C-alpha positions as CSV (number, residue, x, y, z in Angstrom):
1,M,-6.8,5.1,13.7
2,I,-8.6,6.1,10.7
3,E,-11.8,4.5,10.2
4,P,-12.4,3.6,6.3
5,L,-16.3,4.4,5.2
6,L,-18.2,2.4,2.7
7,D,-15.6,0.0,0.2
8,R,-12.4,2.6,1.5
9,V,-9.4,0.5,3.2
10,V,-6.2,2.5,4.6
11,V,-2.8,1.0,3.5
12,E,0.7,1.4,5.3
13,V,3.6,1.0,2.4
14,L,6.0,-1.3,2.6
15,K,9.6,0.5,2.0
16,K,10.9,-0.8,-0.9
17,D,15.1,-1.4,-0.9
18,E,17.3,1.4,-2.1
19,R,20.2,-0.4,-2.4
20,T,21.5,-3.1,-5.0
21,E,22.4,-6.3,-3.6
22,S,25.9,-5.1,-3.7
23,G,24.9,-1.8,-1.6
24,I,24.7,0.7,-4.2
25,I,21.9,3.1,-3.5
26,L,19.8,3.6,-5.9
27,P,18.0,7.4,-6.1
28,D,13.9,7.8,-6.6
29,T,14.9,8.5,-10.3
30,A,16.4,5.4,-10.7
31,Q,13.6,3.3,-9.3
32,D,10.8,1.7,-11.2
33,S,8.0,4.3,-11.2
34,G,5.8,2.5,-12.7
35,A,5.9,-1.0,-10.8
36,P,2.4,-1.7,-8.1
37,Q,3.7,-1.0,-4.9
38,Q,3.0,-3.4,-1.7
39,A,1.4,-2.4,1.5
40,V,-0.2,-4.0,4.6
41,I,-3.9,-3.1,5.4
42,S,-4.1,-1.1,8.5
43,E,-8.2,-0.8,8.5
44,V,-10.8,-2.1,5.9
45,G,-14.4,-0.5,5.6
46,S,-17.8,-2.0,6.2
47,D,-18.7,-2.5,3.0
48,C,-15.4,-4.4,1.4
49,E,-15.8,-8.0,0.4
50,L,-12.8,-9.1,-0.6
51,V,-9.7,-7.9,1.9
52,K,-9.2,-8.1,5.6
53,K,-7.2,-6.2,8.0
54,G,-3.3,-7.0,8.3
55,E,-3.2,-8.8,4.7
56,T,0.0,-7.5,2.1
57,I,-1.7,-6.2,-0.8
58,L,-0.4,-5.3,-4.2
59,F,-2.3,-1.5,-6.0
60,A,-1.0,0.8,-8.7
61,K,1.2,3.4,-7.8
62,F,-0.9,6.8,-8.3
63,T,-3.7,5.0,-6.4
64,G,-5.4,6.8,-3.5
65,I,-5.1,9.4,-1.7
66,E,-2.1,10.0,0.2
67,I,-2.5,11.2,4.1
68,E,-0.1,11.6,7.4
69,Y,-1.2,10.4,10.3
70,Q,0.1,10.1,13.7
71,G,3.8,10.5,11.6
72,K,2.8,7.5,9.3
73,K,2.0,7.7,5.6
74,L,-1.0,6.6,5.3
75,I,-3.4,6.1,2.1
76,V,-6.4,5.9,1.6
77,I,-7.9,3.4,-1.5
78,P,-11.0,1.9,-3.1
79,E,-11.5,-2.0,-2.6
80,K,-11.6,-2.4,-7.0
81,E,-8.5,-0.8,-7.1
82,I,-6.4,-3.5,-5.3
83,L,-5.0,-5.5,-8.0
84,A,-3.5,-8.6,-6.1
85,R,-2.9,-10.1,-2.0
86,V,0.1,-11.4,-1.8
87,K,0.7,-14.7,0.2
88,N,3.5,-15.9,1.4
89,G,4.5,-19.7,1.6
């Protein structure tokens, strides 16, 4: 796996539903491009203090650097760019 340095995290973006509840497929141009993205943290750097591996987070769409590693699309972002933690329940 990729080990981020300092205060960076590696995240795997969660796929958004591309269909409406009634089954209509939405093209990329019709989806909300400014909405924050949800991702699961795959790895954390040694200086990260607020988040942990495995947590689901929100971050701005155009934050970080996108990379492909072992067939997965990952994004490396600084911890300070994380907007929120998503808690289930």
